[in-house]
DSSP file (Angstrom, degrees, kcal/mol; ACC not computed):
  #  RESIDUE AA STRUCTURE BP1 BP2  ACC     N-H-->O    O-->H-N    N-H-->O    O-->H-N    TCO  KAPPA ALPHA  PHI   PSI    X-CA   Y-CA   Z-CA
    1    1 A M              0   0    0      0, 0.0     2,-0.1     0, 0.0     5,-0.0   0.000 360.0 360.0 360.0 132.2    0.0    0.0    0.0
    2    2 A T     >  -     0   0    0      1,-0.1     4,-1.3     0, 0.0     3,-0.3  -0.402 360.0-111.7 -81.2 162.7    1.4    3.4   -0.9
    3    3 A S  T  4 S+     0   0    0      1,-0.2     4,-0.1     2,-0.2    -1,-0.1   0.816 119.1  58.5 -64.0 -28.7    1.4    6.3    1.5
    4    4 A E  T >4 S+     0   0    0      1,-0.2     3,-0.8     2,-0.2    -1,-0.2   0.873 106.6  47.1 -67.4 -35.8   -1.1    8.0   -0.8
    5    5 A Q  T 34 S+     0   0    0     -3,-0.3    72,-0.7     1,-0.2    -1,-0.2   0.766 105.5  60.9 -73.8 -25.1   -3.5    5.1   -0.3
    6    6 A A  T 3< S+     0   0    0     -4,-1.3    -1,-0.2    70,-0.2    -2,-0.2   0.355  77.8 118.8 -86.9   6.8   -3.0    5.1    3.4
    7    7 A T  S <  S-     0   0    0     -3,-0.8     2,-0.1    -4,-0.1    72,-0.1  -0.353  74.4 -97.3 -71.0 154.6   -4.3    8.6    3.9
    8    8 A V        -     0   0    0     69,-0.1     2,-1.0    70,-0.1    69,-0.2  -0.459  26.8-128.7 -72.4 142.2   -7.4    9.1    6.1
    9    9 A H        -     0   0    0     67,-0.5     2,-0.2    -2,-0.1    69,-0.1  -0.820  31.4-154.7 -89.9 103.6  -10.7    9.4    4.3
   10   10 A R    >>  -     0   0    0     -2,-1.0     4,-0.8     1,-0.1     3,-0.6  -0.556  17.3-133.9 -84.9 144.5  -12.1   12.6    5.8
   11   11 A L  H 3> S+     0   0    0      1,-0.2     4,-0.7    -2,-0.2     3,-0.3   0.826 104.1  63.0 -66.1 -30.7  -15.8   13.2    6.0
   12   12 A D  H 34 S+     0   0    0      1,-0.3     3,-0.3     2,-0.2    -1,-0.2   0.831 109.7  40.5 -66.3 -28.1  -15.4   16.8    4.7
   13   13 A T  H X4 S+     0   0    0     -3,-0.6     3,-1.6     1,-0.2    -1,-0.3   0.583  96.3  82.9 -90.2 -10.0  -14.0   15.4    1.5
   14   14 A G  H >< S+     0   0    0     -4,-0.8     3,-1.8     1,-0.3    -2,-0.2   0.785  76.9  69.7 -61.1 -27.3  -16.6   12.6    1.6
   15   15 A R  T 3< S+     0   0    0     -4,-0.7    -1,-0.3    -3,-0.3    -2,-0.1   0.785 104.2  42.2 -62.1 -25.4  -19.1   15.0    0.0
   16   16 A S  T <  S+     0   0    0     -3,-1.6    -1,-0.3    -4,-0.1    -2,-0.2   0.283  85.7 130.9-102.8  10.7  -17.0   14.8   -3.1
   17   17 A C    <   -     0   0    0     -3,-1.8    -3,-0.1     1,-0.1    58,-0.0  -0.409  41.0-164.6 -63.1 134.8  -16.6   11.0   -2.8
   18   18 A H        +     0   0    0     -2,-0.1    -1,-0.1     4,-0.1    -3,-0.0   0.179  41.5 128.1-110.4  16.5  -17.5    9.4   -6.1
   19   19 A C  S >> S-     0   0    0      1,-0.1     4,-0.7    55,-0.1     3,-0.7  -0.356  71.5-114.1 -70.6 157.5  -17.8    5.8   -4.9
   20   20 A R  H 3> S+     0   0    0      1,-0.2     4,-0.9     2,-0.2     3,-0.2   0.730 112.3  60.2 -65.9 -21.0  -21.0    4.0   -5.9
   21   21 A F  H 3> S+     0   0    0      1,-0.2     4,-2.5     2,-0.2    -1,-0.2   0.830  93.3  62.9 -76.7 -32.2  -22.1    3.8   -2.3
   22   22 A S  H <4 S+     0   0    0     -3,-0.7     4,-0.3     1,-0.2    -1,-0.2   0.815 104.1  48.5 -65.1 -29.4  -22.2    7.5   -1.6
   23   23 A K  H  < S+     0   0    0     -4,-0.7     3,-0.3    -3,-0.2    -1,-0.2   0.853 116.8  40.6 -77.4 -34.9  -24.9    8.1   -4.2
   24   24 A R  H  < S+     0   0    0     -4,-0.9    -2,-0.2     1,-0.2    -1,-0.1   0.840 134.0  11.2 -83.6 -35.5  -27.2    5.3   -3.0
   25   25 A A     X  +     0   0    0     -4,-2.5     4,-3.1     1,-0.1    -1,-0.2  -0.489  65.4 168.4-147.8  67.3  -26.9    5.7    0.8
   26   26 A R  H  > S+     0   0    0     -3,-0.3     4,-2.6    -4,-0.3     5,-0.2   0.884  79.3  46.7 -54.6 -48.9  -25.2    8.9    1.7
   27   27 A V  H  > S+     0   0    0      1,-0.2     4,-2.0     2,-0.2    -1,-0.2   0.936 117.4  42.4 -63.8 -46.7  -26.0    8.9    5.5
   28   28 A H  H  > S+     0   0    0     33,-0.5     4,-2.6     2,-0.2    -1,-0.2   0.883 111.6  57.0 -67.7 -37.2  -25.0    5.2    5.9
   29   29 A H  H  X S+     0   0    0     -4,-3.1     4,-1.7    -8,-0.2    -2,-0.2   0.945 110.0  43.9 -53.3 -52.5  -21.9    5.8    3.7
   30   30 A D  H  X S+     0   0    0     -4,-2.6     4,-0.9     1,-0.2    -1,-0.2   0.855 111.1  54.8 -66.1 -35.0  -20.7    8.6    6.0
   31   31 A Q  H >< S+     0   0    0     -4,-2.0     3,-0.7    -5,-0.2    -1,-0.2   0.921 107.9  48.9 -64.3 -43.6  -21.5    6.5    9.1
   32   32 A L  H >< S+     0   0    0     -4,-2.6     3,-1.4     1,-0.2     4,-0.2   0.849 104.7  59.6 -65.2 -33.3  -19.4    3.7    7.8
   33   33 A L  H 3< S+     0   0    0     -4,-1.7     3,-0.5     1,-0.3    -1,-0.2   0.780 100.9  56.1 -65.0 -24.9  -16.5    6.1    7.1
   34   34 A R  T XX S+     0   0    0     -4,-0.9     3,-1.5    -3,-0.7     4,-1.2   0.469  75.8 104.0 -84.6  -1.1  -16.5    7.0   10.8
   35   35 A V  T <4 S+     0   0    0     -3,-1.4     7,-0.3     1,-0.3     3,-0.2   0.845  86.2  38.3 -53.4 -41.4  -16.0    3.4   12.0
   36   36 A L  T 34 S+     0   0    0     -3,-0.5    -1,-0.3    -4,-0.2    -2,-0.1   0.570 109.5  64.9 -86.6  -7.4  -12.3    3.9   12.8
   37   37 A G  T <4 S+     0   0    0     -3,-1.5     2,-0.3     1,-0.2    -2,-0.2   0.732 107.6  18.8 -90.4 -23.1  -12.7    7.3   14.2
   38   38 A A     X  -     0   0    0     -4,-1.2     4,-1.6    -3,-0.2     3,-0.3  -0.998  61.9-130.9-152.2 142.7  -14.9    6.7   17.3
   39   39 A A  H  > S+     0   0    0     -2,-0.3     4,-2.5     1,-0.2     5,-0.2   0.870 109.5  58.9 -59.5 -37.5  -15.9    3.9   19.5
   40   40 A E  H  > S+     0   0    0      1,-0.2     4,-2.3     2,-0.2    -1,-0.2   0.885 103.9  50.7 -61.6 -38.8  -19.5    4.8   19.2
   41   41 A S  H  > S+     0   0    0     -3,-0.3     4,-2.0    -7,-0.2    -1,-0.2   0.883 109.6  50.4 -66.6 -37.9  -19.4    4.4   15.4
   42   42 A M  H  X S+     0   0    0     -4,-1.6     4,-2.3    -7,-0.3    -2,-0.2   0.911 110.9  49.2 -65.4 -41.2  -17.8    1.0   15.8
   43   43 A L  H  X S+     0   0    0     -4,-2.5     4,-2.9     2,-0.2    -2,-0.2   0.887 108.2  53.9 -64.6 -38.7  -20.6    0.0   18.2
   44   44 A D  H  X S+     0   0    0     -4,-2.3     4,-2.6     2,-0.2    -1,-0.2   0.909 108.7  49.7 -59.9 -41.8  -23.2    1.3   15.8
   45   45 A L  H  X S+     0   0    0     -4,-2.0     4,-2.5     2,-0.2    -2,-0.2   0.926 112.1  46.9 -62.9 -45.4  -21.7   -0.9   13.1
   46   46 A I  H  X S+     0   0    0     -4,-2.3     4,-2.7     2,-0.2    -2,-0.2   0.922 112.8  49.4 -63.7 -44.2  -21.8   -4.0   15.4
   47   47 A E  H  X S+     0   0    0     -4,-2.9     4,-2.1     1,-0.2    -2,-0.2   0.918 111.5  49.5 -60.7 -43.5  -25.4   -3.2   16.4
   48   48 A F  H  X S+     0   0    0     -4,-2.6     4,-0.8    -5,-0.2    -2,-0.2   0.918 112.1  48.6 -60.7 -44.2  -26.4   -2.9   12.8
   49   49 A A  H >< S+     0   0    0     -4,-2.5     3,-0.6     1,-0.2     4,-0.4   0.914 111.4  48.9 -63.7 -43.7  -24.7   -6.2   12.0
   50   50 A V  H 3< S+     0   0    0     -4,-2.7     3,-0.4     1,-0.2    -1,-0.2   0.870 116.6  42.0 -65.4 -36.9  -26.3   -8.0   14.8
   51   51 A T  H >X S+     0   0    0     -4,-2.1     4,-2.5    -5,-0.2     3,-1.1   0.483  85.3  98.9 -90.2  -2.3  -29.8   -6.7   14.0
   52   52 A W  T << S+     0   0    0     -4,-0.8     5,-0.2    -3,-0.6    -1,-0.2   0.875  88.6  41.6 -54.4 -41.9  -29.5   -7.2   10.2
   53   53 A G  T 34 S+     0   0    0     -4,-0.4    -1,-0.3    -3,-0.4    -2,-0.1   0.631 118.9  46.0 -81.2 -12.8  -31.4  -10.4   10.2
   54   54 A E  T <4 S+     0   0    0     -3,-1.1     2,-0.3    -4,-0.1    -2,-0.2   0.786 104.8  57.2-100.3 -32.9  -34.0   -9.3   12.7
   55   55 A L  S  < S-     0   0    0     -4,-2.5     2,-0.8     2,-0.0     0, 0.0  -0.694  79.0-118.7-106.6 154.5  -35.0   -5.8   11.4
   56   56 A D        +     0   0    0     -2,-0.3     3,-0.3     1,-0.1    -3,-0.1  -0.816  33.2 168.3 -93.4 109.7  -36.4   -4.7    8.1
   57   57 A Y    >   +     0   0    0     -2,-0.8     3,-1.7    -5,-0.2     5,-0.2   0.240  45.8 108.2-101.7  11.3  -34.1   -2.2    6.5
   58   58 A S  T 3  S+     0   0    0      1,-0.3    -1,-0.2     3,-0.1     4,-0.1   0.753  77.8  51.1 -64.8 -23.8  -35.8   -2.3    3.1
   59   59 A E  T 3  S+     0   0    0     -3,-0.3     2,-0.4     2,-0.1    -1,-0.3   0.478 101.3  76.8 -90.8  -2.5  -37.2    1.2    3.6
   60   60 A R  S <  S-     0   0    0     -3,-1.7     2,-1.2   -35,-0.0    -3,-0.0  -0.842  85.1-119.7-110.2 145.4  -33.9    2.8    4.5
   61   61 A A        +     0   0    0     -2,-0.4   -33,-0.5     2,-0.0     2,-0.3  -0.712  57.2 148.4 -82.4  99.8  -31.0    3.6    2.2
   62   62 A V        -     0   0    0     -2,-1.2   -36,-0.1    -5,-0.2    -5,-0.0  -0.901  53.2-116.3-131.3 159.5  -28.3    1.4    3.6
   63   63 A I        -     0   0    0     -2,-0.3     5,-0.1   -38,-0.1    -2,-0.0  -0.875  42.0-124.3 -92.6 119.4  -25.3   -0.4    2.3
   64   64 A P    >   -     0   0    0      0, 0.0     3,-2.4     0, 0.0     4,-0.3  -0.289  18.0-113.2 -68.5 151.8  -25.9   -4.1    2.8
   65   65 A P  G >  S+     0   0    0      0, 0.0     3,-1.6     0, 0.0     4,-0.4   0.797 113.1  66.2 -55.3 -32.6  -23.4   -6.1    4.8
   66   66 A N  G 3  S+     0   0    0      1,-0.3     4,-0.2     2,-0.1    25,-0.0   0.545 104.8  47.3 -69.7  -2.2  -22.4   -8.2    1.8
   67   67 A R  G <> S+     0   0    0     -3,-2.4     4,-2.4     2,-0.1    -1,-0.3   0.359  83.5  94.7-112.9   1.3  -21.0   -5.0    0.3
   68   68 A W  H <> S+     0   0    0     -3,-1.6     4,-2.4    -4,-0.3    -2,-0.1   0.858  84.6  49.2 -67.5 -36.1  -19.0   -3.7    3.3
   69   69 A V  H  > S+     0   0    0     -4,-0.4     4,-2.2     2,-0.2    -1,-0.2   0.919 111.7  49.7 -68.4 -41.3  -15.7   -5.2    2.3
   70   70 A E  H  > S+     0   0    0      1,-0.2     4,-1.2     2,-0.2    -2,-0.2   0.909 109.9  52.4 -59.0 -42.1  -16.1   -3.7   -1.2
   71   71 A F  H >< S+     0   0    0     -4,-2.4     3,-0.6     1,-0.2     4,-0.4   0.924 107.2  52.2 -58.0 -46.5  -16.9   -0.4    0.6
   72   72 A A  H >< S+     0   0    0     -4,-2.4     3,-1.1     1,-0.3    -1,-0.2   0.901 109.9  48.5 -58.7 -41.9  -13.7   -0.7    2.6
   73   73 A H  H 3< S+     0   0    0     -4,-2.2    -1,-0.3     1,-0.2    -2,-0.2   0.715 103.2  62.2 -72.5 -20.0  -11.7   -1.2   -0.6
   74   74 A A  T << S+     0   0    0     -4,-1.2     2,-0.3    -3,-0.6    -1,-0.2   0.498 104.2  55.5 -83.1  -3.2  -13.3    1.8   -2.3
   75   75 A H  S <  S-     0   0    0     -3,-1.1     2,-0.4    -4,-0.4   -66,-0.0  -0.878  78.9-119.7-130.5 159.4  -11.9    4.2    0.3
   76   76 A S        -     0   0    0     -2,-0.3   -67,-0.5   -68,-0.1     2,-0.3  -0.795  33.4-174.5 -97.2 142.2   -8.6    5.3    1.8
   77   77 A W    >   -     0   0    0    -72,-0.7     3,-0.5    -2,-0.4   -69,-0.1  -0.907  39.5-121.1-133.8 157.2   -8.1    4.8    5.6
   78   78 A T  T 3  S+     0   0    0     -2,-0.3     2,-0.3     1,-0.3   -70,-0.1   0.840 118.4  20.8 -65.6 -31.5   -5.5    5.7    8.1
   79   79 A D  T 3> S+     0   0    0      1,-0.1     4,-2.3   -72,-0.1    -1,-0.3  -0.766  72.9 179.3-137.7  88.6   -5.3    2.0    8.8
   80   80 A A  H <> S+     0   0    0     -3,-0.5     4,-2.6    -2,-0.3     5,-0.2   0.849  81.9  54.5 -62.3 -36.4   -6.7    0.1    5.8
   81   81 A D  H  > S+     0   0    0      2,-0.2     4,-2.4     1,-0.2    -1,-0.2   0.909 109.7  46.9 -65.2 -40.6   -6.1   -3.3    7.4
   82   82 A L  H  > S+     0   0    0      2,-0.2     4,-2.8     1,-0.2    -2,-0.2   0.902 111.8  50.8 -67.5 -40.5   -8.0   -2.4   10.5
   83   83 A A  H  X S+     0   0    0     -4,-2.3     4,-2.5     2,-0.2     5,-0.3   0.935 112.8  45.7 -61.8 -46.2  -10.9   -1.0    8.4
   84   84 A E  H  X S+     0   0    0     -4,-2.6     4,-2.5     1,-0.2     5,-0.2   0.907 113.3  50.6 -64.3 -40.3  -11.1   -4.1    6.3
   85   85 A R  H  X S+     0   0    0     -4,-2.4     4,-2.6    -5,-0.2     5,-0.2   0.936 112.3  46.3 -61.7 -46.5  -10.9   -6.3    9.5
   86   86 A A  H  X S+     0   0    0     -4,-2.8     4,-2.3     1,-0.2    -2,-0.2   0.930 116.9  42.7 -63.1 -46.8  -13.7   -4.3   11.2
   87   87 A L  H  X S+     0   0    0     -4,-2.5     4,-1.9    -5,-0.2    -1,-0.2   0.836 114.1  51.6 -72.1 -32.1  -16.0   -4.4    8.2
   88   88 A S  H  X S+     0   0    0     -4,-2.5     4,-2.4    -5,-0.3    -2,-0.2   0.926 111.5  46.9 -67.0 -45.0  -15.2   -8.0    7.4
   89   89 A L  H  X S+     0   0    0     -4,-2.6     4,-2.4    -5,-0.2    -2,-0.2   0.922 112.0  50.1 -63.0 -43.9  -16.0   -9.1   10.9
   90   90 A A  H  X S+     0   0    0     -4,-2.3     4,-2.7    -5,-0.2    -1,-0.2   0.877 109.0  53.1 -62.2 -37.3  -19.2   -7.1   10.9
   91   91 A T  H  X S+     0   0    0     -4,-1.9     4,-2.8     2,-0.2     5,-0.3   0.935 108.7  49.0 -61.8 -46.4  -20.2   -8.7    7.6
   92   92 A D  H  X S+     0   0    0     -4,-2.4     4,-2.2     1,-0.2    -2,-0.2   0.905 112.1  49.0 -60.1 -41.7  -19.6  -12.2    9.1
   93   93 A V  H  X S+     0   0    0     -4,-2.4     4,-2.9     2,-0.2    -2,-0.2   0.937 112.6  47.6 -62.9 -46.7  -21.8  -11.2   12.2
   94   94 A A  H  X S+     0   0    0     -4,-2.7     4,-2.1     2,-0.2    -2,-0.2   0.912 113.5  46.2 -62.9 -44.0  -24.6   -9.8   10.0
   95   95 A M  H  X S+     0   0    0     -4,-2.8     4,-1.7     2,-0.2    -1,-0.2   0.880 114.9  48.0 -68.9 -36.2  -24.6  -12.9    7.7
   96   96 A G  H  X S+     0   0    0     -4,-2.2     4,-2.5    -5,-0.3    -2,-0.2   0.902 110.5  51.3 -67.6 -41.4  -24.6  -15.2   10.7
   97   97 A A  H  X S+     0   0    0     -4,-2.9     4,-2.5     1,-0.2    -2,-0.2   0.877 108.3  52.6 -63.2 -37.6  -27.3  -13.2   12.4
   98   98 A R  H  X S+     0   0    0     -4,-2.1     4,-2.5    -5,-0.2    -1,-0.2   0.909 110.1  47.4 -64.9 -42.2  -29.4  -13.5    9.3
   99   99 A R  H  X S+     0   0    0     -4,-1.7     4,-2.5     2,-0.2    -2,-0.2   0.918 112.5  49.4 -64.7 -43.4  -29.0  -17.3    9.2
  100  100 A V  H  X S+     0   0    0     -4,-2.5     4,-2.2     2,-0.2    -2,-0.2   0.927 112.9  47.0 -61.9 -45.5  -29.8  -17.6   12.9
  101  101 A H  H  X S+     0   0    0     -4,-2.5     4,-2.4     2,-0.2    -2,-0.2   0.925 112.3  49.6 -62.9 -45.2  -33.0  -15.5   12.5
  102  102 A R  H  X S+     0   0    0     -4,-2.5     4,-2.3     1,-0.2    -1,-0.2   0.908 111.4  49.1 -60.8 -42.7  -34.1  -17.4    9.4
  103  103 A N  H  X S+     0   0    0     -4,-2.5     4,-2.3     1,-0.2    -1,-0.2   0.881 110.2  51.2 -65.4 -37.9  -33.6  -20.7   11.2
  104  104 A A  H  X S+     0   0    0     -4,-2.2     4,-2.3     2,-0.2    -2,-0.2   0.901 110.2  49.2 -65.4 -41.0  -35.6  -19.5   14.2
  105  105 A V  H  X S+     0   0    0     -4,-2.4     4,-1.6     2,-0.2     6,-0.2   0.917 112.2  48.3 -63.7 -43.7  -38.5  -18.4   12.0
  106  106 A L  H  <>S+     0   0    0     -4,-2.3     5,-3.2     1,-0.2     4,-0.3   0.898 111.7  49.6 -63.6 -40.6  -38.5  -21.8   10.2
  107  107 A A  H ><5S+     0   0    0     -4,-2.3     3,-1.1     1,-0.2    -2,-0.2   0.902 110.2  50.1 -65.4 -40.6  -38.4  -23.6   13.5
  108  108 A A  H 3<5S+     0   0    0     -4,-2.3    -1,-0.2     1,-0.3    -2,-0.2   0.819 109.8  51.8 -67.1 -29.6  -41.3  -21.6   14.8
  109  109 A A  T 3<5S-     0   0    0     -4,-1.6    -1,-0.3    -5,-0.2    -2,-0.2   0.479 124.0-104.8 -85.4  -1.9  -43.3  -22.3   11.7
  110  110 A G  T < 5S+     0   0    0     -3,-1.1    -3,-0.2    -4,-0.3    -2,-0.1   0.533  82.0 124.8  91.3   5.8  -42.6  -26.0   12.1
  111  111 A G      <       0   0    0     -5,-3.2    -1,-0.3    -6,-0.2    -2,-0.0  -0.244 360.0 360.0 -85.1-178.7  -40.0  -26.2    9.4
  112  112 A S              0   0    0     -3,-0.1    -5,-0.1    -2,-0.1    -1,-0.1   0.412 360.0 360.0-120.7 360.0  -36.5  -27.6    9.8
């Protein structure tokens, strides 16, 4: 990784971000960019991942968990490895939570 790639992605320049996610889900885009900047943002990401399978986000403009690693690669970070690690782990949590929720619904309905 070059030093130019390792620069921090600042939110003030995020307004001119041209990644495909910024157009579809600006608020969530900016929230994900803050993940490495504050503990509260990291907790928001974890909470979002845990509830992904339980809550209906279809009416909200969000970046789905299966796109979070792609999101990480589309931006520059002060610590790109940490950003990818955080978003990868959150993706795994979200996809696991979705499977657990789906299995619970099937079990309650008498399916297997």
